[in-house]
Each structure stands twice: as structure tokens, then as C-alpha cells.
Backbone as CSV, one residue per row, in Angstrom:
resi,resn,N_x,N_y,N_z,CA_x,CA_y,CA_z,C_x,C_y,C_z
1,MET,-92.326,181.655,-106.543,-93.319,180.664,-106.135,-94.251,180.392,-107.316
2,GLN,-94.432,179.139,-107.619,-95.295,178.721,-108.718,-96.764,178.826,-108.290
3,PRO,-97.598,179.550,-109.065,-99.016,179.610,-108.705,-99.683,178.255,-108.884
4,LYS,-100.616,177.965,-108.021,-101.367,176.709,-108.101,-102.677,176.882,-108.856
5,LEU,-103.165,178.113,-108.927,-104.467,178.365,-109.535,-104.455,179.730,-110.201
6,VAL,-105.081,179.816,-111.366,-105.224,181.080,-112.085,-106.708,181.277,-112.376
7,ARG,-107.177,182.489,-112.171,-108.581,182.811,-112.464,-108.653,184.006,-113.402
8,ILE,-109.622,183.962,-114.309,-109.928,185.087,-115.188,-111.250,185.667,-114.727
9,PHE,-111.288,186.983,-114.583,-112.479,187.696,-114.122,-112.953,188.660,-115.201
10,MET,-114.256,188.934,-115.220,-114.838,189.867,-116.179,-115.792,190.821,-115.463
11,SER,-115.813,192.076,-115.944,-116.739,193.081,-115.416,-117.353,193.836,-116.587
12,VAL,-118.600,194.206,-116.446,-119.250,195.094,-117.414,-119.519,196.453,-116.783
13,ALA,-119.133,196.600,-115.509,-119.431,197.824,-114.763,-118.290,198.834,-114.774
14,GLY,-117.138,198.459,-115.307,-115.988,199.354,-115.316,-114.765,198.692,-114.721
15,SER,-113.631,199.375,-114.817,-112.377,198.772,-114.376,-112.321,198.521,-112.869
16,ASP,-113.154,199.218,-112.094,-113.198,199.000,-110.649,-114.122,197.857,-110.241
17,GLY,-114.806,197.247,-111.225,-115.661,196.100,-110.934,-117.072,196.497,-110.556
18,PRO,-117.806,195.567,-110.014,-117.386,194.267,-109.515,-117.048,193.295,-110.656
19,TYR,-116.193,192.331,-110.333,-115.758,191.309,-111.275,-116.364,189.966,-110.906
20,THR,-116.624,189.166,-111.935,-117.123,187.811,-111.761,-116.105,186.848,-112.355
21,ALA,-115.769,185.800,-111.616,-114.855,184.787,-112.140,-115.537,184.050,-113.289
22,ILE,-114.855,183.982,-114.434,-115.426,183.297,-115.602,-114.624,182.075,-116.012
23,HIS,-113.436,181.904,-115.428,-112.610,180.741,-115.757,-111.618,180.503,-114.636
24,GLU,-111.332,179.227,-114.397,-110.353,178.840,-113.386,-109.541,177.688,-113.939
25,GLY,-108.228,177.746,-113.774,-107.370,176.684,-114.272,-106.120,176.543,-113.429
26,PRO,-105.365,175.478,-113.668,-104.149,175.256,-112.893,-103.074,176.278,-113.240
27,GLY,-102.262,176.639,-112.269,-101.178,177.573,-112.508,-100.012,176.878,-113.193
28,GLY,-99.177,177.653,-113.869,-97.970,177.116,-114.465,-98.151,176.422,-115.795
29,VAL,-99.338,176.480,-116.364,-99.579,175.882,-117.678,-100.246,176.913,-118.582
30,THR,-100.108,176.723,-119.869,-100.793,177.592,-120.818,-102.254,177.192,-120.850
31,ASP,-103.131,178.157,-120.702,-104.563,177.878,-120.642,-105.292,178.996,-121.366
32,SER,-106.501,178.745,-121.766,-107.307,179.771,-122.421,-108.777,179.477,-122.158
33,THR,-109.595,180.454,-122.481,-111.034,180.267,-122.375,-111.711,181.113,-123.434
34,LEU,-112.863,180.704,-123.858,-113.650,181.424,-124.847,-114.811,182.107,-124.129
35,VAL,-114.966,183.395,-124.362,-116.056,184.153,-123.757,-117.044,184.477,-124.867
36,GLY,-118.251,183.945,-124.759,-119.254,184.141,-125.795,-120.329,185.115,-125.369
37,ALA,-121.248,185.362,-126.263,-122.429,186.208,-126.021,-122.061,187.641,-125.658
38,LEU,-120.962,188.145,-126.245,-120.594,189.540,-126.029,-121.258,190.398,-127.100
39,THR,-121.534,191.642,-126.771,-122.214,192.564,-127.674,-121.196,193.478,-128.346
40,ASN,-121.238,193.535,-129.687,-120.344,194.438,-130.412,-120.520,195.866,-129.923
41,GLY,-119.395,196.539,-129.668,-119.418,197.932,-129.235,-119.544,198.130,-127.736
42,ALA,-119.938,197.097,-126.987,-120.023,197.209,-125.525,-118.621,197.104,-124.928
43,LEU,-118.437,197.658,-123.748,-117.146,197.607,-123.071,-117.129,196.481,-122.051
44,TYR,-116.053,195.700,-122.068,-115.852,194.607,-121.125,-114.460,194.756,-120.523
45,TYR,-114.349,194.435,-119.255,-113.079,194.537,-118.547,-112.699,193.153,-118.040
46,PHE,-111.431,192.796,-118.244,-110.933,191.493,-117.823,-109.694,191.681,-116.962
47,ARG,-109.527,190.784,-116.005,-108.303,190.758,-115.219,-107.982,189.309,-114.878
48,ILE,-106.729,189.055,-114.644,-106.244,187.718,-114.314,-105.540,187.797,-112.964
49,ALA,-105.811,186.815,-112.109,-105.150,186.735,-110.801,-104.663,185.307,-110.599
50,TRP,-103.580,185.165,-109.822,-103.049,183.841,-109.535,-102.902,183.663,-108.036
51,TYR,-103.024,182.407,-107.606,-103.153,182.071,-106.190,-102.223,180.934,-105.799
52,ASP,-101.858,180.883,-104.510,-101.055,179.765,-104.009,-101.982,178.629,-103.578
53,SER,-101.394,177.563,-103.061,-102.187,176.388,-102.684,-103.123,176.649,-101.508
54,SER,-102.901,177.744,-100.757,-103.792,178.104,-99.645,-104.912,179.042,-100.076
55,GLY,-104.909,179.428,-101.357,-105.937,180.332,-101.850,-105.588,181.801,-101.709
56,ARG,-104.374,182.101,-101.236,-103.941,183.496,-101.107,-103.549,184.045,-102.471
57,THR,-103.916,185.286,-102.717,-103.563,185.937,-103.976,-102.068,186.205,-104.020
58,LEU,-101.417,185.707,-105.064,-99.994,185.961,-105.253,-99.763,187.205,-106.103
59,GLY,-100.722,187.513,-106.965,-100.597,188.685,-107.822,-101.738,188.761,-108.812
60,HIS,-101.771,189.851,-109.550,-102.798,190.019,-110.573,-102.326,191.049,-111.585
61,PHE,-102.890,190.950,-112.783,-102.651,191.954,-113.816,-103.670,193.066,-113.673
62,ASP,-103.297,194.275,-114.061,-104.265,195.364,-114.123,-105.342,195.000,-115.145
63,PRO,-106.553,195.517,-114.971,-107.626,195.197,-115.912,-107.299,195.681,-117.328
64,ILE,-107.792,194.939,-118.305,-107.738,195.397,-119.684,-109.166,195.596,-120.164
65,MET,-109.356,196.563,-121.036,-110.685,196.854,-121.577,-110.718,196.390,-123.028
66,VAL,-111.792,195.718,-123.396,-111.990,195.308,-124.785,-113.403,195.674,-125.208
67,SER,-113.548,195.848,-126.507,-114.862,196.131,-127.078,-114.985,195.331,-128.366
68,PRO,-115.738,194.237,-128.344,-115.862,193.397,-129.538,-116.398,194.191,-130.732
69,GLY,-115.840,193.899,-131.889,-116.318,194.528,-133.116,-115.791,195.923,-133.350
70,VAL,-114.933,196.418,-132.462,-114.340,197.741,-132.628,-112.866,197.534,-132.953
71,TYR,-112.473,197.925,-134.154,-111.113,197.677,-134.615,-110.342,198.985,-134.740
72,SER,-109.085,198.942,-134.353,-108.222,200.110,-134.497,-107.884,200.298,-135.976
73,PRO,-107.471,201.498,-136.362,-107.063,201.706,-137.758,-105.959,200.744,-138.198
74,ALA,-105.013,200.448,-137.293,-103.924,199.509,-137.632,-104.466,198.110,-137.911
75,MET,-105.442,197.663,-137.115,-106.028,196.336,-137.351,-106.792,196.313,-138.668
76,ARG,-107.500,197.390,-138.962,-108.244,197.452,-140.227,-107.288,197.331,-141.410
77,GLU,-106.184,198.072,-141.340,-105.221,198.054,-142.421,-104.518,196.699,-142.543
78,THR,-104.084,196.142,-141.425,-103.345,194.892,-141.424,-104.201,193.722,-141.876
79,TYR,-105.415,193.645,-141.363,-106.274,192.484,-141.606,-107.405,192.728,-142.591
80,GLY,-107.472,193.924,-143.137,-108.519,194.231,-144.113,-109.909,194.243,-143.529
81,LEU,-110.034,194.715,-142.318,-111.337,194.730,-141.631,-112.142,195.955,-141.985
């Protein structure tokens, strides 16, 4: 089943949330969003969920954690950071 809607959520409280929707777009297309005003070294959690035309959740990805300005040794070596 093709999703009709995709939402991106963000949490600063941890992987269990609560999450706030920060972007919404049509399903089945490549989409992106820019998240600004993040603090280097702080932890942010993101998850993506997709929905059918009735608004029912069809699925979601497990949360991912990111920390702006924190680079892995591999990234430092590859990109000279």
C-alpha cells in the first residue's frame, strides 16, 4: 500500500519522546526538510512515520539519535573535520 502522508518527528527528551511533528509531506515521493537552531553537542531524536489516506499509521522507523557538531573518528578522517 502506497503511503499518502509522511511525517518527521523530533524529540529532545529521549528516544521514548514525547515527539513533535516538524515536517509533513506526501507519501511516495522524495522529500526533505531542514532543521535549524540546533545546539552543537545536544542530543536530538528523530523518527519518520507514514500514513494511509484515512490517517492510520502504516509504519514507522525506529528513532535515530543525532548530535550536531559531534563527528566520529571516521568522519574526521574522511572529511578532514
